[in-house]
N, C-alpha and C positions, 0 to 999 in steps of 0.2 A: 453645493457649497464651494466657494472659491478656495483654491489652495494658496497657502502662504508663499511668499517668495522663496523661503528656504525649501519648502517641499516641492515647489516647481523646479528649483535647481536640482533637487535629488532625482526627481522623475525624468528630467532631461539627461542627467548623467546615466541613469538606468537605461534609457532608450539608445544612448550613444554607444553603449556596449552591445553592438548588434548581435554578436554571438550569444551573449547572455540573455538579451531580450527575446531572440528567437527560441532559444532553449526554454525559457520560462513559459512562453505560450504553447510550445510543443508538449511540454511536460503537463501543463494544465489540460490541454486537449486530451492526452492519453488518460489523465485521471477521470475526466468527465465521461469519457467512453467507458472505462472500467466500472463506473458507478451504475451504468445501465447494462451490465453484463447479462442479467437475466433476459433482457429484451434483444440481445445480440445472438447469444448461444445458449440454448435451453432445450431440454427434452420434453417440454410442455408447450402447447400453443399459447400465444398471447391472449387471443380471444377465440371463443368457439360459440357458434349458434346451433343449438340442438333442440329439435322439436318445439320451436317457438320460444325458447329460452336463451337469453344471452348469458354466456358463462365466461369466467375469468380464470382459467386453470393456472396462470402464471402466479396467482396470488392465493388461490383457494384450492385446497385438496378435496377434490370430488371423489367419492367412492366409485369403483367400477360398476356397482350395481346401478348406478344412474344411467349407464350406457348398456345395460343388459348383461353385464359380467357378474363376477362373484368375489372379486378381490377387494380388499379394504382401500387400496390406493390404485388409481387408474394408470396404466402403462400406455401412455398416448402414442408411443412408438410401435405398439402392437398393430399388425396389419388388420386384425379383426376390429379393434377399437377405431382405427382410422376409417375403415370402410363403413362402420355403423354411423359415425358422425358425418361423413361425406354423404351417405345416402339420406340423412335426415337433417342436414344443415351444412355448415361450412366451418373451416378453421383458418386462422391466421398464425403462421409459424414464425419464430425468429429466423434469422438469416441461416444459422446453423442449428441443427436439431440435436445438439448434444449438450448435456450439462457437465460440470466438472466431475461428477461422480457417475455418469452413464458409461456402462460397459457395453461395448458393441460385440455381441455374440455372434454376429453374422459376418465377421471379417473374412474376406477371401484368402487371406494368408495368415500365418501365425503371428500373434502379437510379440513384439511391437511391429505394427504394420507401417511401411514407409508412407511418406506424403502421397496424396492422391495423384498429384501432377506427375509423379514418377511411374505411375502404373497405367496399363492399358485398360481403361474403364469400360470400353465397349466389350472387351473380351471378359472382364469381371462381371458385367451386368448380365452377360449371356448365361452365367452359371445360376442366376436366380430364376425361381419359377416363372415370374412374369416378364423376365428379360429386362429391357431398358425401361419398361414402365413400373418395375418394382420400386417401392418406396426407398430401398436402401441405395438406389442409384440416382436419386435427385441430387442437386448441388448441395443443398443443406445437409445431406447425410454423408458427404465425402469428408475425409480428413485431410485438409490441405496442408497441415504440418504433421501428419501421421498420428500414431497412437503410442502410448507408453506400453510397458510390459504387462499391463492388466487389460489392455484394450480400451482405455479411455482416451478421449480426444485431447491432443496436446494443445490446440488452439484454445479450447474451452478452459483447460486448466491453466493455461498461460494468462488469459484475461482475468479469471477469478483469482489467480494467485497474485497477479499485479495489484488488484484491488486490496487484497488482504495486506500485502506488504506495505502499500502506501498508507492505508488507514492506520495500520500498526505504527508505522513511522511517524505519522502526524500526531497520533495519540501520545506516543512516548516522548516526542519532541516537545509538545505543548505542555504536558504535565511536568516533565523534568525541568523545563525552562521556568515555569512558575515557581517550583520549589527552589531551584538554584538561584534565581533572581532575589527571592525573599531571603534566602540564607545569606548571600553575598551582601544584600542591603543591610541586614542587621549587623553583620560583621564590620563592614565599613563605616557605618554611621556611628556605632557606639564605641568601636575600637577597644583599647585597653585589654582587660582580662577576657571580655567577651570574644574579641578578635583572637587573642592568643589561644584560648582554649578551643575555639572552633577550628583554628588552623591546625592545631595538633590532632584533633579528631579527624580532620580531612586527610592529614598525612597518613594516619594509621589506616583509615578506611580505604584510601586509594592503593595502599601497599598490599591489600588483600588480592590474591590472584583471582580476579572476577570471573574468568572464563572457566576455570576449574570448579569454582563454587557454583556457577551457573549449571554446569554439567552435573554436579552432584545433586543439586536441588531438583532439576528436571528429571533425573532418574528416580528420585524418591516420590515426587508429587506428580500426579497425572497432569500432563501439560494440557493447557488450553490458552485461548487468546488472552484472557484477563490474568491468568496466573503468570504466564511469560512476561506480560506487560508489568506486572508488580515486581517480578524478580529482576528485570532489567532496570526498572525504575530505582532500585536500591543503589545502583552504581552510576547511572547516567546523569543524575541531578547535579553532580559536582562539576560538570563541564563548563558552566557559566559563572560559577561562584567567584572565580579569581578575577575575571574582567569586571563583573559588577562590584565586587569588593573594591577594586582599585578606583573605580569611578567615584564611589561614595567616600573613600578615604581622601580623595583629591578635592571633592566638593563640599565636604561637611564644614570646612572653615572658611568658605567663601563668605563675602560680606553680606549678601542677601540672606544667607542662611543664618548668620549671627543676628541680623536684624529681625528675622522671623522668630528666632528664640526669644529676643528682647521683647517683642510684642506679645509673647505668650502663646505662639502657635505650637500645637502639640507636635511631638516627634513623628508621629504617624503621618501627619499632614505634610511635614517638611520632607519626609523620606519619599512619599509616593506622589506628591504633587510637584516638588521643586527639584529633587535629585534624581528621581527615577527616570524622567524623560531623558537626561543626559546618559544614563546607563543603558537605555534601550537601544541606542545607536549601535553599541558593540553587540548587544543581544541579538538584534535583528540581523546583523551581519553574519553571526555565527550559526544561525538557525538552520540555513540550507544545508550546511556541512553536518550539523548534528543529525538532521533528518536522513542524510545519505549514510551516515554511521549507523543509525538505528535500523534502517533497512538491511544494511550489510550484516549486522549482528543477527538479525532474525534469519536471514538467508543461511548463514554460517551454522546456526543451531539446527535448522531443518535439514541442511546437508549432513550433519553429523548424527541426525536421528533424535535429537533432543528438543525439537521445536514443537510445532503445532501437532495436534493429534493425528495419528495415521489416517490417510485418506483425504486429509485437508489439501486443498490446491495450494501449492507453494513452489516458489522459484527454486528454493534450496533442494526440495525434494525432486524437482526436475533435474537438477544438476547431479543429484545422487543416482538417479535412474540412468543418466548419461554415463556415469562412471561404471555402473554395473552392467550396461549394455552397450559395449564398445562396438558391437555389430550394427547398432542403430545410431549413427552419428547425428541424426536430426535432433535427438533429445538433448545431448550436451550442447550442440551449437545453438539451438533455440534458447535454452536457458542462459548460456553465456552472452548471446547477443542482447537479449532483453535486459539483463542485469547491467551489461556494459552501457547500453544506450540510456537506461534510467539514471545510473549514477553519473554519467557524463553530462546529461541535462541538468541534474542537480548542482554539480560543480560549476558548470557554466552560468547558471542562473545566480548561484552564490557569488561568483565573481562580479556579476552585474550589480547585485545588491550592495556588495563591498564598495564598488565604485560609486554607487548612489549616495552612500553615507560618508564618503571620503571627503573631509573638509578641503583638501587640496585640490579637488576637482572643481574647476570653474568654467564658465562659458567661454568659448574661444572668442 
């Protein structure tokens, strides 16, 4: 379907902001990569062929009894299991053989272990029974960004934590935007007492110290992805109310709106078919910045220990580990770098979106 002249102009303005355009595609690539985290770094094979049967350990939990063991869950990193499958078939592993929860109990140095490229792996491999042929010495079993203080791979936790942060930010941004746009539309369109009472409520609601309330609620209720999303949603929906309300206040007395009322068009139709498209310009412009704020809030809660459940991969938890383990600078530097790059890409992309919807931007 061909784009209208207005949308073509917006797309051209978006592309002309080269920094924002590149940042948008870079962020999109990182998001897509993180969505396939299980196929990049995991402690289970992607596909296994064992005694004539094709298995998919990455999505199915096979008991160890299937491979001659006795445990309820198969530990595919075990040398015994790997030897059994290799002698009776084959396996295709992810690039890195660690999940975000995998604890490497065979580290040659105490955790937190430094990145692999800072250690002499030929000397390290000589400590294993099989030498350089030992499974712990293959590339996929090396920690290129080191481990945390529990022996978990930093790269794996980084990829999984990035995915959780982005998905959480997207969910919070979309839901809060829907609620905020609806509230602002009702305020601006009906005005009068509806607008007055709503504005007083928002003033009181925004005066509540949200961070302290979040800390109190998180300390009372067991944290989880959805509980945190609900708690943060209580305060994040007001971000777009003001701009949407202003657009509806400005447009509700336009001639085409009055004509629609005279023709008997319902208020709901006028609001969402005729006035909402104008308000969506400001909404779309603000959304990348709201997304960045949502990710930052989750990171801050995880850093303080009031975020996701313990053990969950989290960028904030990685920063906290860096603070608690100053002798392992790769932890803090990795978390800081990833968060800085992520937020910078979002800000640059947001600037490009702002330019795209700026009516003052025209073709040269």
